[in-house]
Backbone as JSON, one array per atom type, in Angstrom:
{
  "sequence": "MSLELFLLLAAALFSIGLFGALTQQSIVMLMMGLELMLGGIIVGAAAVWYYIAPAAADGQVLVVLAVTVMAVEMAIGFAVVTALFRSREVDMTDMAAELKE",
  "N": [[-38.87, 14.06, -83.3], [-37.53, 10.79, -83.42], [-37.93, 7.48, -82.01], [-35.55, 6.11, -82.25], [-33.59, 8.11, -82.28], [-33.83, 9.14, -79.69], [-33.06, 6.88, -78.26], [-30.47, 6.64, -79.18], [-29.38, 8.99, -78.13], [-29.66, 8.36, -75.41], [-27.96, 6.15, -75.25], [-25.54, 7.39, -75.86], [-25.26, 9.18, -73.69], [-25.13, 7.32, -71.6], [-22.79, 5.94, -72.32], [-20.81, 7.95, -72.21], [-20.99, 8.56, -69.5], [-20.24, 6.08, -68.41], [-17.61, 5.9, -69.33], [-16.55, 8.1, -67.95], [-16.96, 7.27, -65.31], [-15.33, 5.04, -65.13], [-12.76, 5.96, -65.68], [-12.05, 8.13, -64.08], [-10.53, 9.29, -61.06], [-11.21, 10.97, -59.09], [-13.6, 11.42, -56.59], [-15.86, 13.01, -56.88], [-16.0, 13.4, -59.67], [-16.39, 10.76, -60.41], [-18.91, 10.33, -59.33], [-20.34, 12.11, -60.91], [-20.11, 10.85, -63.37], [-21.63, 8.56, -62.84], [-24.06, 9.82, -62.5], [-24.55, 10.73, -65.11], [-24.83, 8.27, -66.39], [-27.15, 7.26, -65.16], [-28.91, 9.25, -66.01], [-28.94, 8.76, -68.76], [-30.17, 6.27, -68.78], [-32.67, 6.96, -67.79], [-33.58, 8.73, -69.8], [-33.74, 6.95, -71.96], [-35.65, 5.11, -70.97], [-37.87, 6.78, -70.62], [-38.32, 7.59, -73.27], [-38.92, 5.17, -74.55], [-41.2, 4.48, -73.14], [-42.86, 6.62, -73.87], [-43.22, 6.22, -76.62], [-44.33, 3.71, -76.73], [-46.59, 3.53, -74.99], [-48.2, 6.15, -75.06], [-50.49, 7.35, -73.96], [-50.79, 6.55, -71.36], [-50.2, 7.57, -68.06], [-48.5, 6.44, -66.3], [-45.81, 5.98, -66.93], [-44.72, 8.54, -66.95], [-44.94, 9.26, -64.3], [-43.29, 7.36, -63.16], [-40.82, 8.12, -64.27], [-40.5, 10.7, -63.16], [-40.36, 9.96, -60.48], [-38.01, 8.42, -60.53], [-36.12, 10.38, -61.25], [-36.29, 12.01, -59.0], [-35.45, 10.27, -56.96], [-32.87, 9.84, -57.88], [-31.79, 12.43, -57.61], [-31.9, 12.78, -54.84], [-30.22, 10.7, -54.03], [-27.77, 11.52, -55.15], [-27.4, 13.92, -53.76], [-27.07, 12.98, -51.15], [-24.77, 11.47, -51.55], [-22.91, 13.48, -52.32], [-22.9, 14.91, -49.94], [-21.73, 13.07, -48.2], [-19.21, 12.85, -49.39], [-18.31, 15.47, -49.08], [-18.23, 15.65, -46.27], [-16.32, 13.69, -45.78], [-14.12, 14.81, -47.05], [-13.77, 17.13, -45.54], [-13.18, 16.12, -43.0], [-10.99, 14.34, -43.32], [-9.59, 15.15, -45.54], [-9.83, 13.75, -47.97], [-10.18, 13.09, -51.32], [-9.92, 11.47, -53.47], [-10.42, 8.25, -55.0], [-8.59, 6.23, -54.4], [-7.42, 7.14, -52.05], [-9.63, 7.09, -50.4], [-10.13, 4.39, -50.25], [-8.08, 3.55, -48.64], [-8.96, 4.19, -46.14], [-10.29, 2.1, -45.0], [-8.5, 0.54, -43.69]],
  "CA": [[-37.77, 13.13, -83.1], [-37.97, 9.41, -83.43], [-37.47, 6.66, -80.89], [-34.15, 5.75, -82.46], [-32.74, 9.24, -81.86], [-33.81, 9.17, -78.22], [-32.24, 5.76, -77.78], [-29.08, 6.99, -79.48], [-28.99, 9.97, -77.11], [-29.53, 7.64, -74.15], [-26.74, 5.34, -75.32], [-24.4, 8.3, -75.79], [-25.13, 9.63, -72.3], [-24.67, 6.19, -70.79], [-21.39, 5.64, -72.67], [-19.96, 9.01, -71.66], [-20.98, 8.36, -68.06], [-19.44, 4.88, -68.11], [-16.2, 6.28, -69.52], [-16.17, 8.96, -66.84], [-16.93, 6.52, -64.05], [-14.22, 4.09, -65.13], [-11.44, 6.57, -65.85], [-11.76, 9.2, -63.13], [-10.2, 8.87, -59.71], [-11.85, 11.89, -58.17], [-14.9, 10.89, -56.18], [-16.9, 13.87, -57.46], [-16.11, 13.08, -61.09], [-16.98, 9.43, -60.47], [-20.35, 10.49, -59.1], [-20.92, 12.76, -62.09], [-20.24, 9.8, -64.38], [-22.79, 7.76, -62.47], [-25.24, 10.64, -62.78], [-24.79, 10.69, -66.56], [-25.33, 6.93, -66.73], [-28.55, 7.2, -64.74], [-29.65, 10.14, -66.91], [-29.13, 8.04, -70.02], [-31.19, 5.22, -68.57], [-33.99, 7.61, -67.65], [-33.99, 9.21, -71.13], [-34.14, 5.78, -72.74], [-36.91, 4.56, -70.44], [-38.95, 7.73, -70.91], [-38.61, 7.55, -74.71], [-39.61, 3.91, -74.85], [-42.54, 4.57, -72.58], [-43.63, 7.58, -74.65], [-43.58, 5.68, -77.92], [-45.11, 2.47, -76.61], [-47.88, 3.82, -74.35], [-48.2, 7.6, -74.81], [-51.67, 7.82, -73.23], [-50.69, 6.18, -69.95], [-49.39, 8.49, -67.25], [-47.66, 5.67, -65.39], [-44.41, 6.18, -67.28], [-44.29, 9.87, -66.52], [-44.79, 9.21, -62.84], [-42.09, 6.57, -62.88], [-39.65, 8.94, -64.61], [-40.37, 11.74, -62.14], [-39.9, 9.29, -59.26], [-36.61, 8.05, -60.73], [-35.31, 11.61, -61.19], [-36.28, 12.44, -57.61], [-34.57, 9.36, -56.22], [-31.5, 10.11, -58.33], [-31.35, 13.68, -57.02], [-31.67, 12.54, -53.41], [-29.04, 9.85, -53.91], [-26.59, 12.33, -55.42], [-27.23, 14.87, -52.66], [-26.48, 12.24, -50.02], [-23.39, 11.15, -51.93], [-22.07, 14.68, -52.22], [-22.76, 15.24, -48.52], [-20.75, 12.15, -47.64], [-17.89, 13.23, -49.92], [-17.92, 16.73, -48.44], [-17.86, 15.34, -44.89], [-15.06, 12.95, -45.83], [-13.05, 15.75, -47.39], [-13.54, 18.06, -44.43], [-12.59, 15.46, -41.83], [-9.71, 13.68, -43.6], [-9.06, 15.7, -46.78], [-9.8, 12.67, -48.95], [-11.03, 13.38, -52.46], [-9.65, 10.51, -54.53], [-10.91, 6.92, -54.63], [-7.51, 5.46, -53.78], [-7.26, 7.6, -50.68], [-10.81, 6.65, -49.66], [-10.0, 2.95, -50.02], [-7.14, 3.36, -47.54], [-9.61, 4.46, -44.86], [-10.78, 0.85, -44.43], [-7.42, -0.09, -42.91]],
  "C": [[-38.33, 11.72, -83.03], [-37.41, 8.67, -82.23], [-35.99, 6.33, -81.02], [-33.21, 6.87, -82.02], [-32.68, 9.35, -80.34], [-32.95, 8.05, -77.66], [-30.76, 5.99, -78.06], [-28.55, 8.0, -78.48], [-28.77, 9.28, -75.77], [-28.25, 6.8, -74.13], [-25.49, 6.21, -75.23], [-24.18, 8.81, -74.36], [-24.6, 8.52, -71.4], [-23.2, 5.89, -71.05], [-20.44, 6.69, -72.1], [-19.86, 8.87, -70.14], [-20.14, 7.16, -67.65], [-17.97, 5.18, -68.27], [-15.72, 7.14, -68.35], [-16.05, 8.21, -65.53], [-15.73, 5.57, -63.99], [-12.85, 4.75, -65.19], [-11.09, 7.61, -64.8], [-11.44, 8.63, -61.76], [-10.77, 9.82, -58.67], [-13.26, 11.38, -57.85], [-16.03, 11.71, -56.8], [-17.08, 13.57, -58.94], [-16.71, 11.69, -61.3], [-18.49, 9.51, -60.28], [-21.03, 11.19, -60.27], [-21.07, 11.76, -63.24], [-21.44, 8.91, -64.1], [-24.09, 8.51, -62.75], [-25.58, 10.64, -64.27], [-25.34, 9.34, -66.99], [-26.8, 6.8, -66.35], [-29.43, 8.1, -65.62], [-29.91, 9.48, -68.25], [-30.18, 6.96, -69.9], [-32.57, 5.84, -68.48], [-34.47, 8.14, -69.0], [-34.47, 8.05, -71.99], [-35.48, 5.21, -72.28], [-38.08, 5.48, -70.76], [-39.32, 7.7, -72.39], [-39.36, 6.29, -75.08], [-41.04, 3.97, -74.34], [-43.43, 5.5, -73.41], [-44.07, 6.98, -75.97], [-44.41, 4.4, -77.82], [-46.5, 2.76, -76.04], [-47.97, 5.31, -74.03], [-49.4, 8.08, -73.98], [-51.58, 7.53, -71.74], [-49.77, 7.14, -69.21], [-48.44, 7.75, -66.31], [-46.17, 5.9, -65.67], [-43.88, 7.52, -66.83], [-44.07, 9.91, -65.02], [-43.54, 8.44, -62.47], [-40.83, 7.36, -63.18], [-39.44, 10.04, -63.57], [-39.87, 11.14, -60.83], [-38.42, 8.92, -59.38], [-35.69, 9.26, -60.66], [-35.21, 12.1, -59.75], [-35.35, 11.57, -56.78], [-33.12, 9.6, -56.6], [-30.96, 11.39, -57.71], [-31.05, 13.52, -55.53], [-30.41, 11.71, -53.2], [-27.76, 10.65, -54.15], [-26.36, 13.35, -54.31], [-26.61, 14.19, -51.45], [-25.04, 11.89, -50.32], [-22.47, 12.33, -51.83], [-21.9, 15.12, -50.77], [-21.72, 14.35, -47.86], [-19.34, 12.52, -48.1], [-17.41, 14.52, -49.28], [-17.49, 16.48, -46.99], [-16.53, 14.6, -44.83], [-13.9, 13.87, -46.14], [-12.75, 16.69, -46.23], [-12.84, 17.38, -43.25], [-11.21, 14.89, -42.11], [-9.02, 14.18, -44.85], [-8.84, 14.61, -47.83], [-10.73, 13.04, -50.09], [-10.79, 12.43, -53.63], [-10.07, 9.11, -54.06], [-9.84, 6.07, -53.97], [-7.32, 5.85, -52.32], [-8.44, 7.15, -49.83], [-10.73, 5.16, -49.36], [-9.05, 2.66, -48.87], [-7.79, 3.59, -46.18], [-10.14, 3.18, -44.22], [-9.76, 0.25, -43.49], [-7.2, 0.61, -41.6]]
}
């Protein structure tokens, strides 16, 4: 595969994630859209790093670190959404915005 195909895949993942994040009102679906966007960024960064400096291991470490941080961030987000749903039965962004009042 070439760099262009990886970048095209990254752009497609990012676009699908952006569409999902902007059109969904469910908090879980919004978080899944954000996950797709971050996945697209990581695929693009890993591909660029692989084609520019394939011998350096710095890029691989950075990608593994980014995936780990992304997994932890999503786990915390899903824990917050689960706690919010259990305590107030809120699962939509509009309902969550009303909690500020």
